[in-house]
C-alpha positions as CSV (number, residue, x, y, z in Angstrom):
1,M,128.1,162.9,123.2
2,K,129.1,166.5,123.7
3,R,126.3,167.0,126.3
4,E,127.8,164.0,128.2
5,G,131.2,165.8,128.3
6,I,132.9,163.3,126.0
7,N,136.1,164.7,124.6
8,D,136.7,165.5,120.9
9,A,139.2,162.7,120.4
10,D,136.7,160.0,121.6
11,I,133.9,161.5,119.5
12,A,136.1,161.6,116.4
13,A,137.0,157.9,116.9
14,F,133.4,157.0,117.3
15,E,132.4,158.9,114.1
16,A,135.1,157.2,112.0
17,N,134.1,153.7,113.2
18,F,130.4,154.4,112.9
19,Y,130.6,155.2,109.2
20,F,132.8,152.2,108.4
21,A,130.6,149.9,110.5
22,L,127.5,150.7,108.4
23,N,129.1,148.6,105.7
24,G,129.9,145.6,107.9
25,N,133.0,144.5,109.9
26,D,136.5,144.9,108.7
27,V,137.3,141.6,107.0
28,I,140.9,140.6,106.1
29,S,141.0,137.8,103.5
30,E,143.2,134.8,104.0
31,S,144.8,135.4,100.5
32,S,146.1,138.8,101.7
33,V,148.1,137.5,104.6
34,S,150.7,134.9,105.5
35,P,151.4,133.1,108.7
36,V,154.0,134.3,111.2
37,R,156.4,131.4,111.3
38,D,158.5,132.2,114.4
39,L,158.7,134.7,117.2
40,L,161.4,135.5,119.7
41,E,160.6,133.5,122.8
42,V,161.0,135.3,126.1
43,E,163.3,132.5,127.4
44,N,165.8,133.5,124.7
45,I,165.9,137.2,125.5
46,R,169.5,138.1,126.6
47,V,169.7,141.5,128.2
48,N,171.4,143.2,131.1
49,V,168.3,144.0,133.2
50,D,167.8,147.6,133.9
51,H,165.4,147.9,136.8
52,K,165.6,151.7,136.7
53,L,163.3,151.6,133.7
54,L,160.4,150.9,136.1
55,D,160.5,154.6,137.1
56,R,159.6,155.5,133.5
57,T,156.9,152.8,133.2
58,V,153.1,152.9,133.5
59,I,151.1,149.7,134.2
60,C,147.7,150.1,132.7
61,K,144.9,147.7,133.6
62,L,141.8,147.6,131.5
63,N,139.0,147.6,134.0
64,G,135.9,148.9,132.1
65,E,133.8,145.8,132.0
66,I,131.3,144.4,134.5
67,D,130.6,140.7,135.1
68,N,126.9,139.9,134.9
69,R,127.1,136.2,135.2
70,L,125.5,134.5,138.2
71,G,123.6,137.8,138.9
72,S,126.7,139.8,139.7
73,M,126.7,143.3,138.3
74,K,130.0,144.4,139.8
75,A,133.2,145.4,138.0
76,K,135.0,142.4,136.8
77,G,138.1,143.7,138.5
78,L,136.4,143.4,141.9
79,L,135.6,139.7,141.7
80,N,137.4,137.8,144.4
81,I,139.7,135.1,143.0
82,K,142.0,134.2,145.9
83,E,140.9,134.4,149.5
84,D,139.9,138.1,150.0
85,D,141.9,139.3,147.0
86,S,140.2,140.5,143.8
87,F,141.8,141.2,140.4
88,I,142.2,144.8,141.5
89,D,144.0,143.8,144.7
90,M,146.4,141.6,142.8
91,A,147.2,144.4,140.4
92,V,147.8,146.8,143.2
93,K,150.0,144.4,145.2
94,Q,152.1,143.6,142.1
95,V,152.9,147.3,141.7
96,L,153.6,147.9,145.4
97,T,155.9,144.8,145.5
98,L,157.9,146.0,142.5
99,R,158.2,149.5,143.9
100,Q,159.6,148.2,147.2
101,E,161.8,145.4,145.7
102,F,163.6,147.6,143.2
103,N,163.2,151.0,145.0
104,C,161.4,152.4,142.0
105,Y,158.6,154.4,143.5
106,K,157.6,156.2,140.4
107,L,156.3,153.0,138.8
108,K,152.7,154.0,138.1
109,L,149.5,152.1,138.1
110,L,146.7,153.3,135.9
111,L,143.2,151.8,135.9
112,M,141.1,152.4,132.8
113,N,137.7,152.4,134.3
114,S,134.3,153.0,132.6
115,Y,131.1,154.7,133.7
116,K,130.0,151.2,134.8
117,T,133.0,150.4,137.0
118,S,134.4,153.7,138.2
119,D,132.5,154.3,141.4
120,D,132.8,150.8,142.8
121,T,136.4,150.5,141.9
122,L,137.4,153.8,143.5
123,C,135.4,153.0,146.6
124,H,137.4,149.7,146.9
125,I,140.7,151.5,146.4
126,L,139.7,154.1,149.0
127,S,138.9,151.5,151.6
128,K,142.0,149.4,151.1
129,Y,144.7,151.6,149.5
130,P,143.7,155.3,150.3
131,N,147.2,156.6,149.5
132,L,146.9,155.4,145.9
133,L,144.0,157.8,145.2
134,Q,146.5,160.7,145.7
135,E,148.4,159.3,142.6
136,D,145.5,159.9,140.2
137,I,145.3,156.2,139.2
138,E,142.0,156.4,137.1
139,L,141.7,157.0,133.4
140,L,138.0,157.2,132.7
141,Q,137.0,155.5,129.5
142,S,134.4,157.2,127.3
143,K,131.0,155.8,126.3
144,I,129.3,155.6,123.0
145,P,125.6,155.5,122.1
146,K,123.8,152.3,121.3
147,I,122.6,152.4,117.7
148,H,119.2,151.1,116.6
149,D,119.8,148.2,114.2
150,S,117.3,149.4,111.6
151,T,117.2,153.2,111.9
152,F,120.9,153.6,112.7
153,Q,120.0,156.4,115.1
154,P,121.1,156.5,118.8
155,L,118.5,154.9,121.1
156,G,116.3,157.7,122.4
157,L,116.6,159.6,119.2
158,D,115.4,156.9,116.9
159,G,111.7,157.7,117.0
160,T,110.7,154.5,118.9
161,D,109.5,154.0,122.4
162,H,111.6,152.4,125.0
163,S,111.6,152.2,128.8
164,S,113.1,155.2,130.6
165,D,115.4,152.8,132.5
166,V,117.1,151.6,129.4
167,D,120.8,152.5,129.4
168,E,121.3,154.3,126.1
169,W,125.1,154.0,126.3
170,C,127.6,151.2,125.9
171,L,131.4,150.7,126.1
172,P,133.5,151.2,123.0
173,G,136.1,148.5,123.6
174,H,139.7,148.6,124.9
175,G,140.9,150.2,121.7
176,E,139.6,153.5,123.0
177,L,142.6,153.6,125.4
178,F,144.5,155.8,123.0
179,S,141.9,158.4,122.3
180,S,141.1,158.5,126.0
181,L,144.7,159.1,126.9
182,I,145.0,161.9,124.3
183,G,141.6,163.5,124.6
184,S,141.8,163.7,128.4
185,G,145.2,165.3,128.3
186,R,146.6,162.4,130.3
187,L,149.2,161.4,127.7
188,D,150.7,164.8,127.9
189,S,150.8,164.7,131.7
190,L,152.5,161.3,131.7
191,L,155.1,162.4,129.2
192,Q,155.8,165.6,131.2
193,E,156.3,163.4,134.3
194,G,159.0,161.4,132.5
195,Y,157.1,158.3,131.6
196,K,158.0,156.6,128.4
197,Y,156.7,153.0,128.5
198,M,153.3,151.6,129.1
199,F,152.4,147.9,129.8
200,V,148.7,147.2,129.1
201,S,146.8,144.1,130.1
202,N,143.2,143.0,130.9
203,I,142.3,143.3,134.6
204,D,141.3,139.7,134.7
205,N,144.6,138.5,133.4
206,A,146.1,138.0,136.9
207,G,149.2,136.5,135.4
208,A,150.1,139.6,133.4
209,S,152.9,141.3,135.4
210,I,156.0,143.3,134.6
211,D,158.8,141.0,133.4
212,L,162.0,143.1,133.7
213,N,163.7,141.0,130.9
214,I,160.8,142.0,128.6
215,L,160.8,145.6,129.6
216,T,164.6,145.9,129.1
217,H,164.3,144.2,125.8
218,F,161.5,146.4,124.6
219,A,163.3,149.6,125.7
220,G,166.4,148.7,123.7
221,S,164.7,147.1,120.7
222,G,163.7,150.3,118.9
223,S,160.1,149.0,118.7
224,S,157.3,151.3,119.6
225,F,154.6,148.6,120.1
226,M,155.2,145.0,121.1
227,M,152.5,142.3,121.6
228,E,152.9,139.3,123.9
229,C,151.6,136.3,122.1
230,C,151.1,132.6,123.1
231,K,151.3,129.5,120.9
232,R,147.8,128.7,120.0
233,N,145.9,125.7,121.2
234,E,142.3,124.5,121.3
235,R,141.3,127.0,124.0
236,D,142.2,129.9,121.7
237,R,139.8,129.2,118.8
238,T,138.1,132.5,119.3
239,A,141.3,134.6,120.1
240,G,142.7,137.0,117.6
241,H,145.9,135.8,115.8
242,I,148.8,137.7,114.3
243,C,149.7,137.4,110.7
244,I,151.8,139.1,108.0
245,R,150.1,141.4,105.6
246,N,151.5,140.5,102.2
247,S,151.3,144.0,100.7
248,D,153.8,145.6,103.1
249,M,155.0,142.6,105.3
250,R,153.8,144.2,108.5
251,I,152.6,142.2,111.5
252,I,148.9,142.8,112.0
253,L,146.2,141.4,114.4
254,R,143.2,139.6,112.9
255,E,140.3,139.0,115.2
256,K,137.9,136.2,114.6
257,V,135.2,138.4,113.2
258,M,137.7,139.9,110.8
259,C,138.0,136.5,109.1
260,A,135.7,135.2,106.4
261,K,133.2,133.0,108.0
262,D,133.5,130.2,105.4
263,N,137.2,129.5,106.0
264,Y,137.8,130.5,109.7
265,H,137.9,127.0,111.1
266,S,140.2,125.8,108.3
267,I,142.9,128.5,109.2
268,I,143.1,127.8,112.9
269,G,146.0,125.5,112.5
270,V,147.7,127.8,110.0
271,H,148.2,130.8,112.3
272,R,150.2,129.7,115.3
273,F,150.3,132.7,117.6
274,C,147.4,134.4,119.4
275,N,147.2,137.7,121.1
276,T,147.2,137.7,124.9
277,N,146.3,141.4,125.0
278,N,149.5,142.1,127.0
279,L,150.9,145.1,125.1
280,W,154.0,147.3,125.4
281,I,153.7,150.8,124.1
282,R,156.1,153.8,123.7
283,L,154.1,156.8,124.9
284,D,156.2,159.3,123.1
285,V,155.6,157.5,119.8
286,L,151.9,157.2,120.5
287,K,151.7,161.0,120.7
288,E,153.6,161.4,117.4
289,V,151.4,158.8,115.6
290,W,148.2,160.6,116.7
291,R,149.6,164.0,115.9
292,K,150.4,163.1,112.4
293,F,147.4,161.1,111.5
294,P,145.0,159.7,114.1
295,P,144.4,156.1,112.9
296,R,141.0,154.5,112.7
297,L,141.4,151.2,114.5
298,P,139.3,148.4,113.0
299,S,135.9,148.1,114.7
300,V,133.8,145.1,115.4
301,K,130.0,145.3,115.1
302,Y,128.0,143.3,117.6
303,M,124.2,142.9,117.7
304,N,122.6,143.1,121.1
305,S,119.2,143.7,122.6
306,V,118.2,146.2,125.3
307,N,116.5,143.5,127.4
308,D,115.8,139.7,127.5
309,N,112.8,139.8,125.2
310,N,115.0,140.6,122.2
311,I,112.3,143.0,120.8
312,K,114.6,146.0,120.4
313,K,118.0,145.3,119.0
314,F,121.0,147.7,118.8
315,V,124.4,147.8,117.3
316,Q,127.4,148.0,119.6
317,L,130.7,149.0,118.1
318,K,133.9,147.8,119.8
319,V,137.5,148.5,118.9
320,S,140.2,146.0,119.6
321,I,143.3,147.5,121.2
322,G,145.6,144.9,119.7
323,T,144.8,146.1,116.2
324,A,146.9,149.2,116.9
325,I,150.0,147.1,116.1
326,D,149.3,148.1,112.5
327,F,149.9,151.8,113.1
328,F,153.0,152.0,115.2
329,P,156.4,152.1,113.5
330,N,158.7,149.0,114.1
331,S,155.9,147.1,115.8
332,T,156.7,143.6,116.7
333,A,155.6,140.6,118.9
334,I,157.2,138.1,121.2
335,C,156.1,134.6,122.4
336,V,155.5,134.2,126.1
337,P,154.8,131.0,128.1
338,R,151.1,130.5,128.6
339,V,151.5,129.1,132.2
340,S,153.2,132.2,133.6
341,L,151.8,135.1,131.6
342,W,148.4,134.2,130.4
343,K,146.6,133.0,133.5
344,R,142.9,133.7,133.4
345,Y,140.8,132.5,136.3
346,E,137.5,130.6,135.7
347,Y,134.7,132.4,137.4
348,T,132.9,130.4,140.1
349,P,129.9,131.2,142.3
350,Q,132.4,132.2,145.0
351,C,133.9,134.8,142.8
352,C,130.6,136.7,142.6
353,L,129.8,136.8,146.3
């Protein structure tokens, strides 16, 4: 990883997750948690909106994944979803519109790209929004080695033969945002430029945009991490849900793979609120949390194969960004309407053209 130029913070995060993952996924038993009964609903927020907060806010779009369905191997953010607009275009236009409408031109867009999406994304930005490249809008996500499922060695160092065209690297999950911000020095730069708040969402969540009521509420709440949740329905059977950890009464996020397999379906109706992956973060608190004790975010272990014949399998470790709710002081969650803030487009053949 060092030979690839990966920073020390990202390497340390991988090492911590690797040793834990050898013993299986992080499982949180149902007996150790309780349901979240109620959340503040965004319609009930009562604040005097402060649009000047936009000048201290970073909008971070998670754009590290490619979409390989229907033969498309392009960045998911570049899929066209509305006329000639892609997810990237919609994110850019949201930021430019907010800047102009509220005269807050320091509002910053940050794209967390990966080695798989960086070149295509930056070429797209250059062709349509060349001035944005002067704003240093890319945060390049790290990469981690694929681990052989039996030798537990990185592919290429496991003593087995494989084709030279096999990609020995994979993505570590959205949870690497924090170590990438810190290890790259980007967090320090943002703080020095006066930024305090970050709104994070998936690039393909086109409905996730800045709500000034929520931003103002977050800024005045004393919370350092706030998760936007939706009321769960049948479409959310695989989505992570929030619950209360009985030992300290903190809100935590429990992904599906963190539930015991024998009782997962029986608890779907018990835990009412699911994570939208729309997150609000205090950047100054992020730095303090990592300075004192860099947390190990729970990792999820996936089994994949290097090609379609399934002969050679590898372990991929992914870290969920929402599980960071456990490590920030005074973390909380709110309930947002599904129709306005959790709009995911279904991919059609036209999207991949």
